N, C-alpha and C positions, 0 to 999 in steps of 0.2 A: 561521595562527591557533592559539593554544593553546586546547584544548577543556576547558572546565570543567563543562559541563552535558551533554555528549555524549561517547560513545566511538565512534570511527570506525576500523573495521578493514577490511582488504582481504586476500583470499586467493584466488588462482587463479580469477579470473573472478567472484568473489563479494565484495560489500561488506556489512558488518553495521553498522547504525546503532543505537546503544543510547542511549535517553534516560537520563540519569545524574544525577537529583536525587532519589534514593530517600528522603531525609529529608523531602522535600516531595511525596511521591507522584508524582514525575516531572511535576509541574505545569509548564506551559509559560510561561516568563517571557521578557522581551525578550532576555536573554542567550542562551537556548536558541534563540530565533527567529534570532538573528544567526549562531549556530553551524550551524543547519540550512541557512541560506543559503550559508555558506562551504562546507559539505559538498556541497551541490547544485552549486555552481560547480566543485568538483573533479570530481564525478561526470560533469558535463556534458562535461568535457574528456577524461576517462579512459574510452575505449571498450573497454578491456580488461575492465572490469567489465560483466558481462552479466546478473546477477541481484542484487537488493538485498533484504536482510532488515531490517525495522525492528522493534525490540523495546524493552522497558523493563526487561528482566531478569526474574528469577524471581518477584518479589513484586508488581510493579505495572507496568502498561503506561503509563498516564497518567491522572491525575484531572482533566485539562483545563487551562484557563488558570489561571495563578497569580493568583487574585483578591485576594491579600494584597499584591501588588505595587502600589505607589503611583505616581502620575504628577502632574506639575505641574498647577495649575489651568488649565482651558481646553484641556487635551490629553486624548486618549482612548487607550485600550489599542490598540496596533497589532494588526491582524488577521493570522492565519496563513493566511488564505484563498489569497493568491497563491502562497505557497511550497508549500502542500499541492497546489495545482493543478499545479505544475511536476512534482511527484512523479507525480501521476496521468497527466499527459500524456507523460511519458517513455516511449520506445518499448521499454523493458526491463521485465521482470516485477518487481513488488514484492510481498513476502510480509510480512504483519504477524504477529509471534509474540507472543501476548497472554496475560498472566497477571495476576490481580488486577484492580484497577480499570481500566476503559476507558470513561471518562466524558467528556462534553462535548467539548472540543477533542481529547481523546485518541481518542474514537470517531470524530471527524471525520477525524483523521489516518489511522486504520485503514481508514475507508471509501474513502480515496484509493488504498489498496493493491489489488492485483489479487486476492489471496487472503488469507484470515485463518485462522490456526490458534490455538486457545485452549486453556488449561488448564481443568481442572474448577473451579478457584477464580475464574475470570474473571467479572466483573460488568460489564454494559453499560448505558448510558443517556445521555440528553441532558437533564440536569436544569436547564438554564438558566432555564426559565420560573419555577422555584421561587424564584429570586433576582431576579426582575423583568427578566431579560434574555432573549435568544434565541440559538440557535446561530448563530455568525457566520462559520464557515469552511466552509460548504457542506453541513452535515448535513441541513438541511431539504429539500435537493434530492436528495442522493445516497441518503439512507436510504429514501425511498419507491420509488426506482428499484430498490433492491436487495431490499426485503422486502415491497413493496406499500404502497399508499396508506393503507389502513385500519390496518394494524399500525404504520406509521410515525406516523400521527396519534395513535394511542393512546400511544405512547412520548413523543411531543412534548407532548401536552396534559396528561399526568399526571406527567411527569418520572420515571416508574417505572424501576427497575432490573430487568434480567432476568439470569438465570444462564446459564452456558455451554450447558447442555442446551437451554434455550429458544431461545437464540441459534442453535444448530445446527438446531433444529426449524423455525425460520422462515427459515432461509437466510442469516442474518447472518454466520455463520462456516462454513468448509468442513470443519473437523475439530475434535474435542475430544480432548485427550490428558491423561495424568497430568502433574503439574507437572514431574517429573524428565525427562520425555520431550520437553518443548517444543522446545528448540533442536535436539535430535536429529531430530525430525520436520521441523522447518523446513529443516534442512540437507539431509535426504533429498529433500525436494521441490525444493530449489534445485539439487541435483545432477542430478535428472531434467531440469530445464530447461536446465542447462548442457550437457547432451548433445544438446539440440535445435539445429537450425540457427538462428542469430540472426535471419536474415531471416524465417523462418517465425513466430517469436515476435512479431516486429515487425508482420507482416501481421495475425496473429490479434488482437493487442491493438488495433491501429488500427481494424480492421473492427468489432470488438465495441464499442469505446468510441464511435466515430463513428456507427456504425449505430444505437446506442441513442438517439441524439438526433434521429432522423428517422423517418419512416414506413417500413414494410417495403419497399415498392417502391423507394424512394430508397436504402434500405440495401442492397438487392440490387445496385443499380447501383454503389454504393460498393465492395462486395466485388470486383466485376469491375475497377473502375478502380484500386483500391489494389493488388490482386494483380498486375495487368498492370504497374504501375509498379515495384513492388518485385521481382517475379520476373524482370525484364529486366536486372538488374545482373549484371556478370560473376561476382561471388561467388555470387549466387543461382543462376545457371545452372550454375556448377561444383558447387554443393552439391546441386542436384537430380540431376545426373548421378551424383554420388557416392552419393547415397541409393539410386538405382536399382541401381547396381553392387553396393552392399553387400547389398541385398535378394536379388539374384540369387546372390551368392556366400555368402549366409547368414553374414554377419559384421556387426559393429557399424560403422556409418558413421563416417568421419573427416571431419567437416564443417570447412570453412575458417572461421576467425573473422577478420572485418575488423579 
């Protein structure tokens, strides 16, 4: 596929997905949805990619769905829900690098990432109720799980926007940086993860994501089951031995990548 609304880059274990409709505040239209699907299909097959960064560039992450896009009578706007869920369920880490507007579907996309880094100019919100709609790609469920029910309801019920400092204070983002440092910080974080054993990242993501959907006692059992399953593979066994050797020899481990 020729990409018109996305930029897709790969480099040494890392993929960078850039929403690329700056003249439309990176609003998500059906073309962008199709290109995200095509990128996902490539990522699904390419296991040399171990960390993914999603960004909208230096000015705007995404203002949400392209509400100016028209559809034939009797048809509705396709939802991004299923594609966003695929990003969330992928066993590799996703980092959202956010600048400017991160609203509506843009925030719902960021919520599907594992970590979020924002610039001081970033603005967050779910304003759908203001136009007689509701968030349709999972924001009403993921936001309260991340920042708590009360704060999530306030943002949903009022359609308010919050700045990066407030987003950091309530736990919506992991870090706030200057605009010119956004990709540098995202890449630094990605490099740290690329040095980790892939099976360890996979176990940690599965245990946290699946454990958050159940009660604590069930989650603790999930920890044991998932760890036993993933740690028994030949690669995981080899990497655990290498990690212990490296610790004893006081050197950086050389983990095997499947």
